KEMARMI-157468 format. One record per residue (C-alpha): chain; x, y, z; residue number from 1. Coordinates in steps of 0.2 Angstrom, whole numbers, plus 5000, padded with zeros to 4 digits. Layout:
BEGIN
+----+------+------+------+-----+
| ch |   c1 |   c2 |   c3 |   i |
+----+------+------+------+-----+
|  A |    X |    Y |    Z | NUM |
...
+----+------+------+------+-----+
This chain:
BEGIN
+----+------+------+------+-----+
| ch |   c1 |   c2 |   c3 |   i |
+----+------+------+------+-----+
|  A | 4791 | 5054 | 4775 |   1 |
|  A | 4781 | 5039 | 4780 |   2 |
|  A | 4779 | 5032 | 4798 |   3 |
|  A | 4792 | 5018 | 4794 |   4 |
|  A | 4805 | 5031 | 4790 |   5 |
|  A | 4804 | 5039 | 4807 |   6 |
|  A | 4815 | 5031 | 4820 |   7 |
|  A | 4804 | 5027 | 4836 |   8 |
|  A | 4815 | 5025 | 4851 |   9 |
|  A | 4801 | 5015 | 4860 |  10 |
|  A | 4798 | 5003 | 4845 |  11 |
|  A | 4798 | 4985 | 4851 |  12 |
|  A | 4807 | 4975 | 4837 |  13 |
|  A | 4822 | 4964 | 4835 |  14 |
|  A | 4835 | 4970 | 4847 |  15 |
|  A | 4851 | 4977 | 4840 |  16 |
|  A | 4868 | 4971 | 4844 |  17 |
|  A | 4874 | 4979 | 4860 |  18 |
|  A | 4892 | 4986 | 4859 |  19 |
|  A | 4904 | 4974 | 4866 |  20 |
|  A | 4915 | 4979 | 4880 |  21 |
|  A | 4934 | 4977 | 4878 |  22 |
|  A | 4942 | 4962 | 4885 |  23 |
|  A | 4949 | 4964 | 4902 |  24 |
|  A | 4967 | 4970 | 4901 |  25 |
|  A | 4966 | 4973 | 4882 |  26 |
|  A | 4960 | 4991 | 4881 |  27 |
|  A | 4970 | 5005 | 4874 |  28 |
|  A | 4974 | 5011 | 4892 |  29 |
|  A | 4980 | 4994 | 4898 |  30 |
|  A | 4996 | 4994 | 4907 |  31 |
|  A | 5009 | 4982 | 4899 |  32 |
|  A | 5020 | 4970 | 4909 |  33 |
|  A | 5035 | 4980 | 4902 |  34 |
|  A | 5028 | 4996 | 4910 |  35 |
|  A | 5026 | 4987 | 4927 |  36 |
|  A | 5043 | 4980 | 4926 |  37 |
|  A | 5051 | 4996 | 4921 |  38 |
|  A | 5042 | 5005 | 4936 |  39 |
|  A | 5048 | 4991 | 4948 |  40 |
|  A | 5066 | 4993 | 4942 |  41 |
|  A | 5066 | 5011 | 4944 |  42 |
|  A | 5059 | 5009 | 4962 |  43 |
|  A | 5073 | 4997 | 4966 |  44 |
|  A | 5086 | 5009 | 4959 |  45 |
|  A | 5079 | 5023 | 4969 |  46 |
|  A | 5077 | 5013 | 4985 |  47 |
|  A | 5094 | 5005 | 4985 |  48 |
|  A | 5102 | 5021 | 4981 |  49 |
|  A | 5094 | 5029 | 4996 |  50 |
|  A | 5098 | 5014 | 5007 |  51 |
|  A | 5116 | 5015 | 5002 |  52 |
|  A | 5116 | 5034 | 5006 |  53 |
|  A | 5108 | 5030 | 5023 |  54 |
|  A | 5121 | 5017 | 5026 |  55 |
|  A | 5134 | 5029 | 5023 |  56 |
|  A | 5128 | 5042 | 5035 |  57 |
|  A | 5125 | 5029 | 5048 |  58 |
|  A | 5143 | 5022 | 5046 |  59 |
|  A | 5137 | 5004 | 5042 |  60 |
|  A | 5149 | 4990 | 5038 |  61 |
|  A | 5157 | 4989 | 5020 |  62 |
|  A | 5147 | 4973 | 5015 |  63 |
|  A | 5131 | 4982 | 5018 |  64 |
|  A | 5137 | 4996 | 5006 |  65 |
|  A | 5142 | 4983 | 4993 |  66 |
|  A | 5126 | 4974 | 4994 |  67 |
|  A | 5115 | 4989 | 4991 |  68 |
|  A | 5128 | 4995 | 4978 |  69 |
|  A | 5127 | 4979 | 4968 |  70 |
|  A | 5107 | 4979 | 4969 |  71 |
|  A | 5108 | 4997 | 4962 |  72 |
|  A | 5120 | 4993 | 4948 |  73 |
|  A | 5110 | 4977 | 4943 |  74 |
|  A | 5094 | 4986 | 4942 |  75 |
|  A | 5101 | 5001 | 4933 |  76 |
|  A | 5109 | 4989 | 4921 |  77 |
|  A | 5093 | 4980 | 4918 |  78 |
|  A | 5085 | 4997 | 4914 |  79 |
|  A | 5099 | 5001 | 4901 |  80 |
|  A | 5098 | 4984 | 4893 |  81 |
|  A | 5079 | 4985 | 4892 |  82 |
|  A | 5080 | 5002 | 4884 |  83 |
|  A | 5093 | 4997 | 4871 |  84 |
|  A | 5083 | 4982 | 4866 |  85 |
|  A | 5068 | 4993 | 4865 |  86 |
|  A | 5076 | 5004 | 4851 |  87 |
|  A | 5078 | 4989 | 4839 |  88 |
+----+------+------+------+-----+
């Protein structure tokens, strides 16, 4: 084994290429827009269902029940459509 075969960690020579960092938002742990949208839709479903239940206990007017029910149905429907499209 010669001196040239031995790797010297303090050798001053041509620099080796440094490993490149992944692009922002492009790593394997990046959250996609679809994940964010699905989370927001679930939050809307839960919040509007809780609001509808609270309105029921409070004895609120029927238009408020209908509005929160429509929001719940639309958000749940969007989740179903996204789920069915994702199967293709």
